[in-house]
KOLPAMAR-596240 format. One record per residue (C-alpha): residue number from 1; x, y, z. Coordinates in pm, 1 decimal. Layout:
BEGIN
PT:num:px:py:pz
PT:NUM:X:Y:Z
...
***
This chain:
BEGIN
PT:num:px:py:pz
PT:1:1261.7:-532.6:875.9
PT:2:1396.5:-640.2:542.3
PT:3:1292.6:-996.3:456.0
PT:4:1520.0:-1197.7:228.5
PT:5:1517.3:-1541.7:70.4
PT:6:1754.4:-1766.9:-118.3
PT:7:1808.6:-2132.8:-190.6
PT:8:1636.2:-2306.8:100.7
PT:9:1697.6:-1996.1:309.4
PT:10:1439.7:-1753.2:443.8
PT:11:1471.5:-1483.5:707.9
PT:12:1518.1:-1112.5:765.5
PT:13:1788.8:-853.8:824.8
PT:14:1805.3:-680.3:1161.4
PT:15:2075.9:-482.7:1347.0
PT:16:2256.7:-650.9:1634.4
PT:17:2354.9:-483.0:1963.5
PT:18:2641.3:-306.4:1784.9
PT:19:2418.2:-176.7:1507.9
PT:20:2558.1:-413.3:1245.3
PT:21:2308.1:-567.1:1006.1
PT:22:2269.4:-942.1:1059.1
PT:23:2071.5:-1216.9:892.6
PT:24:1816.3:-1389.2:1117.4
PT:25:1704.3:-1721.4:973.7
PT:26:1345.5:-1840.5:1003.2
PT:27:1415.6:-2188.2:867.5
PT:28:1387.9:-2343.7:1214.6
PT:29:1023.1:-2233.5:1219.0
PT:30:950.0:-2440.3:908.1
PT:31:850.4:-2803.9:950.2
PT:32:1138.7:-3037.9:853.3
PT:33:938.1:-3189.7:567.6
PT:34:893.3:-2844.6:410.8
PT:35:1251.8:-2718.0:435.6
PT:36:1359.9:-2848.6:95.7
PT:37:1170.8:-2568.4:-76.6
PT:38:1435.2:-2467.6:-331.9
PT:39:1466.7:-2103.8:-431.4
PT:40:1258.6:-1819.1:-287.8
PT:41:1148.6:-1628.3:-597.0
PT:42:938.6:-1349.2:-448.8
PT:43:828.1:-1200.2:-117.0
PT:44:506.2:-1004.5:-53.5
PT:45:384.3:-817.6:254.1
PT:46:16.8:-850.4:350.5
PT:47:-183.5:-757.3:658.8
PT:48:-165.7:-1112.5:795.9
PT:49:206.3:-1165.8:744.4
PT:50:496.6:-1200.3:502.9
PT:51:438.6:-1436.6:208.8
PT:52:727.8:-1609.1:34.3
PT:53:689.9:-1796.5:-293.6
PT:54:889.5:-2092.9:-410.3
PT:55:785.5:-2320.4:-694.2
PT:56:642.3:-2590.3:-467.5
PT:57:567.6:-2401.3:-146.7
PT:58:392.3:-2085.1:-37.7
PT:59:509.5:-1981.7:309.2
PT:60:366.7:-1717.9:543.5
PT:61:539.9:-1579.5:851.0
PT:62:307.0:-1391.4:1089.8
PT:63:569.3:-1304.0:1350.2
PT:64:504.9:-1616.3:1557.5
PT:65:475.8:-1916.5:1329.4
PT:66:522.8:-2028.6:971.5
PT:67:231.2:-2166.1:770.6
PT:68:291.0:-2356.4:447.2
PT:69:74.8:-2430.6:144.6
PT:70:193.0:-2689.8:-105.1
PT:71:139.9:-2711.1:-479.2
PT:72:123.3:-3033.4:-679.0
PT:73:246.3:-2831.6:-978.7
PT:74:414.5:-2490.8:-938.3
PT:75:340.2:-2150.9:-792.5
PT:76:416.6:-1916.0:-1079.9
PT:77:351.4:-1583.7:-908.1
PT:78:220.7:-1416.8:-594.7
PT:79:87.4:-1066.5:-542.0
PT:80:-69.9:-883.8:-247.5
PT:81:-334.4:-629.2:-348.4
PT:82:-430.9:-454.8:-27.1
PT:83:-537.4:-726.8:215.1
PT:84:-594.1:-990.0:-54.9
PT:85:-316.0:-1228.4:-159.5
PT:86:-327.1:-1385.4:-505.7
PT:87:-114.9:-1671.9:-636.5
PT:88:-105.7:-1848.8:-970.3
PT:89:-76.4:-2226.4:-979.1
PT:90:38.8:-2394.0:-1297.1
PT:91:-243.5:-2585.8:-1463.1
PT:92:-503.4:-2460.9:-1211.7
PT:93:-531.2:-2086.3:-1253.4
PT:94:-529.2:-1770.7:-1044.9
PT:95:-596.4:-1837.7:-676.8
PT:96:-675.5:-1608.6:-384.9
PT:97:-629.2:-1648.9:-11.8
PT:98:-949.1:-1641.1:195.3
PT:99:-954.3:-1741.0:563.1
PT:100:-620.9:-1923.6:530.0
PT:101:-758.2:-2125.9:238.6
PT:102:-623.0:-2100.5:-114.7
PT:103:-900.3:-2129.1:-374.6
PT:104:-975.6:-2015.4:-726.5
PT:105:-1032.8:-1641.9:-765.4
PT:106:-1341.9:-1529.1:-962.5
PT:107:-1256.8:-1604.1:-1324.0
PT:108:-924.4:-1753.7:-1212.1
PT:109:-957.1:-2076.2:-1413.2
PT:110:-915.9:-1862.9:-1726.3
PT:111:-544.6:-1835.9:-1640.2
PT:112:-471.8:-2206.0:-1599.1
PT:113:-267.2:-2197.1:-1922.3
PT:114:-170.3:-1827.3:-1931.4
PT:115:126.3:-1736.1:-1717.4
PT:116:82.4:-1410.3:-1526.0
PT:117:367.5:-1159.3:-1492.1
PT:118:190.4:-869.8:-1325.2
PT:119:-112.4:-798.7:-1106.9
PT:120:-215.2:-442.2:-1022.2
PT:121:-529.1:-283.6:-872.6
PT:122:-768.2:-111.1:-1112.7
PT:123:-1027.6:90.8:-927.8
PT:124:-1196.9:-34.3:-612.6
PT:125:-1360.6:-347.7:-752.9
PT:126:-1117.3:-485.0:-1010.4
PT:127:-754.6:-555.2:-1090.5
PT:128:-548.4:-589.4:-1406.4
PT:129:-367.8:-907.7:-1504.5
PT:130:-61.7:-874.2:-1728.0
PT:131:54.0:-1171.7:-1936.6
PT:132:329.0:-1198.8:-2195.9
PT:133:159.8:-1360.2:-2492.0
PT:134:-210.5:-1300.7:-2429.7
PT:135:-225.7:-931.2:-2341.8
PT:136:-396.1:-779.2:-2037.4
PT:137:-724.8:-857.5:-1865.7
PT:138:-949.4:-680.1:-1616.6
PT:139:-1083.6:-912.8:-1346.8
PT:140:-1341.3:-865.6:-1067.7
PT:141:-1200.9:-826.0:-718.3
PT:142:-1506.8:-912.7:-501.1
PT:143:-1477.4:-1257.7:-346.0
PT:144:-1807.7:-1397.4:-473.6
PT:145:-1830.7:-1212.9:-803.5
PT:146:-1961.9:-1412.0:-1099.9
PT:147:-1826.4:-1167.0:-1356.3
PT:148:-1568.5:-1291.9:-1603.4
PT:149:-1224.8:-1150.7:-1676.0
PT:150:-1238.0:-936.0:-1990.8
PT:151:-962.5:-819.8:-2230.7
PT:152:-812.0:-483.1:-2140.3
PT:153:-656.1:-257.2:-2404.7
PT:154:-629.5:-541.4:-2661.6
PT:155:-451.5:-309.7:-2903.8
PT:156:-136.2:-349.4:-2692.5
PT:157:-131.2:-730.3:-2701.5
PT:158:122.0:-755.2:-2985.2
PT:159:344.1:-486.0:-2833.1
PT:160:356.3:-662.2:-2496.3
PT:161:425.8:-996.5:-2663.0
PT:162:722.7:-838.7:-2839.3
PT:163:860.4:-663.9:-2529.1
PT:164:794.3:-954.8:-2286.2
PT:165:654.9:-817.9:-1954.3
PT:166:838.7:-913.8:-1636.5
PT:167:667.7:-707.1:-1366.0
PT:168:394.1:-444.8:-1324.1
PT:169:314.1:-179.6:-1066.6
PT:170:98.6:130.9:-1028.7
PT:171:280.4:463.6:-1000.8
PT:172:155.2:820.7:-953.6
PT:173:-202.7:905.7:-1050.4
PT:174:-298.2:555.9:-1157.1
PT:175:-27.0:516.6:-1420.8
PT:176:65.2:150.4:-1476.3
PT:177:435.0:78.5:-1528.7
PT:178:511.5:-254.0:-1697.4
PT:179:875.9:-360.9:-1675.7
PT:180:985.0:-575.5:-1970.9
PT:181:1270.2:-802.1:-2073.1
PT:182:1318.9:-656.7:-2419.4
PT:183:1205.6:-296.2:-2428.0
PT:184:1238.7:-103.8:-2102.4
PT:185:926.3:17.7:-1920.5
PT:186:581.9:65.4:-2075.3
PT:187:368.5:339.2:-1916.7
PT:188:-11.1:325.4:-1950.0
PT:189:-285.6:545.3:-1810.2
PT:190:-576.2:392.6:-1620.0
PT:191:-778.1:352.4:-1942.0
PT:192:-502.4:146.0:-2103.2
PT:193:-377.3:423.0:-2332.5
PT:194:-5.4:404.8:-2408.2
PT:195:168.1:710.3:-2260.0
PT:196:532.9:638.5:-2320.8
PT:197:796.6:368.4:-2345.3
PT:198:1109.4:427.0:-2138.0
PT:199:1398.5:263.8:-2322.9
PT:200:1753.7:337.0:-2433.1
PT:201:1630.8:611.5:-2663.9
PT:202:1476.5:795.9:-2366.6
PT:203:1772.0:755.1:-2130.7
PT:204:1783.1:398.4:-1996.4
PT:205:2119.8:228.7:-2038.9
PT:206:1961.7:-115.6:-2042.3
PT:207:1623.6:-224.2:-2172.8
PT:208:1608.0:-535.8:-1955.1
PT:209:1404.4:-426.0:-1651.3
PT:210:1323.2:-696.4:-1399.3
PT:211:1115.0:-507.4:-1145.0
PT:212:997.6:-166.0:-1029.8
PT:213:850.1:-10.8:-716.2
PT:214:751.3:327.3:-574.6
PT:215:943.2:471.1:-278.8
PT:216:813.2:703.3:-4.5
PT:217:893.1:1012.6:-210.4
PT:218:684.0:890.3:-503.2
PT:219:984.5:798.4:-715.7
PT:220:996.7:482.5:-921.4
PT:221:1301.2:259.5:-885.1
PT:222:1380.7:-6.3:-1144.5
PT:223:1598.7:-314.1:-1111.6
PT:224:1811.7:-362.9:-1419.6
PT:225:2133.0:-554.4:-1497.0
PT:226:2438.2:-331.2:-1461.0
PT:227:2739.2:-526.3:-1584.8
PT:228:2748.2:-853.6:-1780.9
PT:229:2951.7:-1031.1:-1512.4
PT:230:2828.5:-872.8:-1190.6
PT:231:2546.1:-964.5:-957.9
PT:232:2299.7:-710.3:-828.3
PT:233:2063.0:-445.8:-962.7
PT:234:2110.8:-82.6:-1050.9
PT:235:1832.7:147.3:-933.4
PT:236:1722.4:425.0:-1160.7
PT:237:1484.4:670.0:-997.7
PT:238:1208.2:834.0:-1195.5
PT:239:938.4:1069.6:-1074.5
PT:240:609.1:1056.2:-1262.5
PT:241:461.1:1402.6:-1305.1
PT:242:92.8:1478.9:-1342.9
PT:243:127.7:1504.5:-1718.8
PT:244:277.2:1157.8:-1742.2
PT:245:627.0:1297.1:-1806.4
PT:246:907.7:1114.3:-1632.5
PT:247:1242.7:1243.2:-1509.9
PT:248:1532.9:997.7:-1521.9
PT:249:1808.7:999.8:-1261.7
PT:250:2085.8:747.6:-1322.8
PT:251:2271.3:653.8:-1003.5
PT:252:2499.8:395.3:-1162.0
PT:253:2801.1:616.7:-1085.4
PT:254:2748.9:553.8:-713.3
PT:255:2804.7:181.1:-751.0
PT:256:3136.0:10.7:-684.4
PT:257:3289.1:-118.1:-1010.5
PT:258:3275.6:-497.0:-1046.5
PT:259:3567.4:-723.1:-978.5
PT:260:3680.9:-1009.2:-1202.5
PT:261:3413.7:-1176.5:-1417.1
PT:262:3208.9:-1438.7:-1239.7
PT:263:2888.0:-1463.4:-1042.2
PT:264:2901.7:-1306.6:-700.5
PT:265:2646.4:-1323.9:-420.5
PT:266:2575.9:-1090.0:-128.1
PT:267:2714.4:-1201.0:208.5
PT:268:2513.9:-1192.6:530.9
PT:269:2640.2:-1258.6:882.4
PT:270:2442.1:-1511.9:1081.1
PT:271:2297.5:-1361.5:1396.8
PT:272:2287.4:-1544.6:1726.4
PT:273:1973.8:-1759.4:1757.8
PT:274:1682.4:-1566.8:1896.8
PT:275:1307.1:-1597.4:1917.6
PT:276:1149.1:-1348.5:1674.7
PT:277:892.8:-1128.9:1840.3
PT:278:542.5:-1077.2:1704.7
PT:279:478.4:-731.1:1567.8
***
């Protein structure tokens, strides 16, 4: 299933009896007092369900019921690393979900005033935190660790501040890809060494990259703006080779040209009400 969210809308896409893709809303499974949740900014899949982040609510759908956590401030980010879900709360720090309870992660208070834009695993017992203006940090993953978060590759702090990270993910062979708002994609090896910057000079037609992910074939797809007046991303596929080299494949030509200027939104057909089945 493909889960989607919007302004006070949350659900998934599923084919109907005729094979046509329909939108199935899950809003009726949310308590009335929690339905004014605003915009769904991100969705993460974990072993215990689908997590959806809004500024004031964190919602989890487990196939049967919706559970909600509230924030007195804002949820800035959410990330699922394996079976562990992390969320950053403004003014509190980096939190982690344990036994349906959201509490501070080891060293998480360090990020109460440092907004996080990326969280990626780093070995079996740690993860990397990517910020915009404070660089990167390596933090302990064990639940009861007393170790502190430490700076990671501090020589890149000024570069990241200039390029403005937006998202981070791990691609082939431990390479970290950091999507940025001002300079394309920064590629680092697992030690923090700069491998390459993918930007207009290396083949990208736009250096504003909002997100990236790895598909089943090991290719990296990036979400970038396509036209100034059109809505929707353009995916550019890149395969990371063992040497760190990257092949660029631009599939912009497959997109339908935009219509008249103005913001457009995707349209979904509402499916007939049905009781979602647990998976």
